[in-house]
C-alpha positions in Angstrom: -3.9 -56.8 27.9 -2.6 -56.8 31.5 -4.2 -55.0 34.4 -2.5 -51.9 35.7 -3.4 -48.7 37.6 -4.2 -46.9 34.3 -6.9 -49.4 33.2 -8.1 -51.2 36.3 -11.5 -49.4 36.4 -12.4 -50.8 33.0 -11.6 -54.3 34.4 -13.7 -53.6 37.5 -16.7 -52.6 35.2 -16.2 -55.7 33.0 -16.1 -57.9 36.0 -19.4 -56.7 37.4 -20.9 -56.9 33.9 -19.6 -60.5 33.6 -17.5 -59.8 30.5 -14.3 -61.3 31.8 -12.9 -64.7 31.0 -12.0 -67.0 34.0 -8.3 -66.2 33.4 -9.0 -62.5 33.5 -11.1 -62.8 36.6 -8.2 -64.6 38.3 -5.7 -61.9 37.2 -8.1 -59.2 38.4 -8.5 -60.8 41.9 -4.7 -61.1 42.1 -4.3 -57.5 41.2 -6.7 -56.4 43.9 -4.8 -58.5 46.4 -1.6 -56.8 45.4 -3.1 -53.4 45.6 -5.2 -53.3 48.8 -5.7 -49.5 48.5 -8.0 -50.4 45.5 -10.0 -53.1 47.3 -12.6 -50.7 48.6 -13.2 -49.3 45.1 -13.5 -52.9 43.7 -16.1 -53.8 46.3 -18.1 -50.7 45.9 -17.9 -50.7 42.1 -21.4 -51.6 41.0 -23.1 -52.0 37.7 -25.4 -49.0 37.4 -28.3 -49.3 35.0 -30.0 -46.2 33.7 -33.7 -46.2 34.0 -36.0 -45.5 31.0 -37.3 -42.0 31.3 -39.0 -41.9 27.9 -42.4 -42.2 29.4 -41.9 -39.0 31.4 -43.1 -35.9 29.7 -42.3 -32.3 30.4 -45.5 -30.2 30.1 -43.9 -26.8 29.5 -41.4 -27.7 26.8 -41.9 -24.4 25.1 -40.4 -22.6 28.0 -37.1 -24.4 27.3 -36.8 -22.7 24.0 -34.2 -19.9 23.7 -35.9 -16.6 24.1 -35.0 -13.4 22.3 -33.5 -10.8 24.6 -31.8 -7.4 24.1 -28.4 -9.1 24.4 -29.0 -11.7 21.6 -31.4 -9.8 19.3 -28.8 -9.1 16.7 -28.3 -12.8 16.2 -32.0 -13.2 15.4 -32.0 -10.2 13.2 -29.1 -11.5 11.1 -30.7 -15.0 10.9 -34.0 -13.4 9.9 -32.3 -11.5 7.1 -30.6 -14.7 5.9 -33.9 -16.5 6.1 -32.5 -19.0 8.6 -35.3 -18.9 11.2 -37.8 -21.7 11.7 -41.5 -21.0 12.2 -41.3 -20.9 16.0 -38.3 -18.5 15.9 -40.1 -16.2 13.5 -43.0 -16.0 15.9 -40.6 -15.3 18.8 -39.1 -12.5 16.7 -42.5 -11.0 15.8 -43.5 -11.0 19.5 -40.2 -9.4 20.5 -40.6 -6.6 18.0 -44.2 -6.0 19.3 -42.8 -5.7 22.8 -39.8 -3.6 21.8 -40.8 -1.5 18.8 -37.7 0.7 19.3 -35.6 -2.2 17.8 -37.6 -2.3 14.6 -35.3 0.2 12.9 -32.3 -2.0 13.7 -34.0 -4.9 12.0 -34.7 -2.7 8.9 -31.1 -1.7 8.8 -30.0 -5.3 8.8 -32.3 -5.9 5.9 -30.7 -3.1 3.9 -27.4 -5.0 4.1 -28.7 -7.6 1.7 -27.5 -6.7 -1.8 -29.5 -7.6 -4.9 -28.0 -8.4 -8.2 -28.8 -6.2 -11.1 -28.6 -8.6 -14.1 -29.2 -5.7 -16.5 -25.7 -4.4 -15.9 -23.1 -6.3 -17.8 -19.4 -5.7 -17.9 -17.9 -6.6 -21.3 -14.2 -6.9 -20.2 -14.7 -9.2 -17.3 -11.2 -10.6 -17.6 -9.8 -7.2 -16.6 -11.5 -7.6 -13.2 -9.4 -10.6 -12.4 -6.9 -9.7 -9.7 -3.3 -10.4 -10.5 -1.3 -12.4 -8.0 0.7 -10.0 -5.8 2.5 -10.5 -2.6 1.3 -9.2 0.7 4.5 -7.1 0.9 3.6 -5.3 -2.3 0.1 -4.5 -1.0 1.4 -3.3 2.4 4.0 -1.1 0.7 1.4 0.4 -1.7 -0.8 1.0 1.4 1.9 3.0 3.1 2.6 5.0 0.0 -1.1 5.8 -0.5 -1.3 4.0 -3.9 -4.4 1.8 -3.1 -7.9 2.6 -4.2 -10.7 2.9 -1.7 -11.9 -0.6 -2.5 -8.4 -2.0 -2.1 -8.1 -0.3 1.3 -11.4 -1.8 2.4 -10.3 -5.2 1.4 -6.9 -4.8 3.1 -8.5 -3.7 6.3 -10.8 -6.8 6.3 -7.8 -9.0 5.6 -5.8 -7.4 8.5 -8.7 -8.0 10.8 -8.7 -11.7 10.2 -5.0 -12.4 9.5 -2.8 -12.0 12.5 0.5 -12.6 10.6 -0.3 -10.0 8.0 -1.3 -7.6 10.7 2.1 -8.0 12.3 3.8 -7.5 9.0 1.8 -4.3 8.4 2.9 -3.0 11.8 6.6 -3.7 10.9 6.2 -1.9 7.6 4.7 1.1 9.4 7.8 1.4 11.5 9.9 2.0 8.4 8.1 5.2 7.5 9.9 8.3 8.8 8.0 11.3 10.0 9.5 14.8 9.8 10.1 16.6 13.1 8.7 20.0 12.3 9.9 21.3 15.6 13.5 21.3 14.3 14.2 24.4 12.3 17.6 25.1 10.6 18.1 28.9 10.7 20.7 29.2 8.0 18.8 27.3 5.3 20.4 29.4 2.5 23.7 27.9 3.3 22.3 24.5 2.3 21.7 25.6 -1.2 24.2 24.4 -3.7 26.3 27.2 -5.2 26.7 27.1 -9.0 30.3 26.8 -10.2 31.6 27.5 -13.6 32.5 24.2 -15.2 35.6 24.4 -17.4 35.6 21.6 -20.0 38.5 19.2 -20.1 39.4 20.1 -23.7 40.1 23.6 -22.6 43.0 22.4 -20.4 44.2 20.2 -23.2 44.2 23.1 -25.7 46.1 25.3 -23.3 48.7 22.6 -22.6 49.1 21.9 -26.4 49.5 25.7 -27.0 52.2 25.9 -24.4 54.0 22.9 -25.8 53.8 24.4 -29.3 55.2 27.8 -28.2 57.9 26.1 -26.2 58.9 24.0 -29.2 58.8 27.0 -31.6 61.0 29.0 -29.2 63.4 26.1 -28.9 63.6 25.8 -32.7 64.2 29.5 -33.2 66.9 29.6 -30.6 68.5 26.5 -32.0 68.5 28.0 -35.6 70.2 31.2 -34.3 72.9 29.2 -32.6 73.6 27.0 -35.6 73.7 30.1 -37.9 76.2 32.0 -35.7 78.3 28.9 -35.4 78.4 28.5 -39.2 79.3 32.2 -39.7 82.2 31.8 -37.4 83.5 28.9 -39.4 83.0 30.4 -42.9 84.2 33.9 -42.0 87.4 33.8 -39.9 88.4 36.8 -37.9 90.2 39.6 -39.7 93.6 40.4 -38.4 94.9 44.0 -38.2 97.3 44.7 -41.2 99.0 47.6 -39.6 102.1 46.2 -38.1 103.8 48.4 -35.7 107.6 48.3 -36.2 109.5 48.9 -33.2 112.4 51.2 -33.7 115.5 49.9 -32.2 
C-alpha cells in the first residue's frame, strides 16, 4: 500500500512503533521530503503509551450511580412493574418513594397496567378469533364509514401512531369524505321533488295503431266493393232509351 495524504498518519504511527519494513521506512521518508508541510507533524508524532490506572480506586463509586429524579421516575416505575430492577435500583426506588410519597399513587397505577391471565376462561372456537388478511385500504375505508368495532379502532390508532406511511394514507382517505354545508339552504325544495307521470304502456300505442289500420283497411274494402258493384251494374244493365220518338211534321 502506497503512502498518500489519506493514510500518512497510520504510517507515522507505525514508524514510531517500529512496525515498518526498511523499504516502507524509505518510502515514508521520501514522502515527508516531498510534502514539507507534513514534516512538523512527522517530527512531533510520538508513540503515546497509556498508563495503567487499575490500581487507582474511586472511593465514592456509589455516587456515580444514576439517581431517581422527578424527571426519570416513570422509567423506574415501569422497570419496577416489569421486575427489571436490580437490588441497588430497588433500594433507590424505595428511598425515592419515602422522600416523595406523593408519587406512590403513580407507582400503584403503573402496577395496575399488568394484566393477569385467567386460565379458567376458555374460548371453544379459538379459530374464529384469527384475523383474516385485509388490506390497510379496507381498514381505513371501514374506519371512515364507522364500521370498525371499539377494539379495532383502538388497534388502528396504535398502528397509525407507529406507521408513518399508513398515517399519510389515512389522511388522504379523510380528504375524500364530503361534509355537508348546512349554511346553504335551497328555498324552493318542493320543486326538487319528482312529479309522478302517468306511464302509458307500449302495447297501448300498438293496439291503437292496429285498430286504425284495421278501420282504414275495412273502409277501403267497403268502398272498393261499392265501386266494383256499381261498375258491374252498369255493364249488366245498359241504359234504357226513350221509346217515344218525336216525328217532326214537315
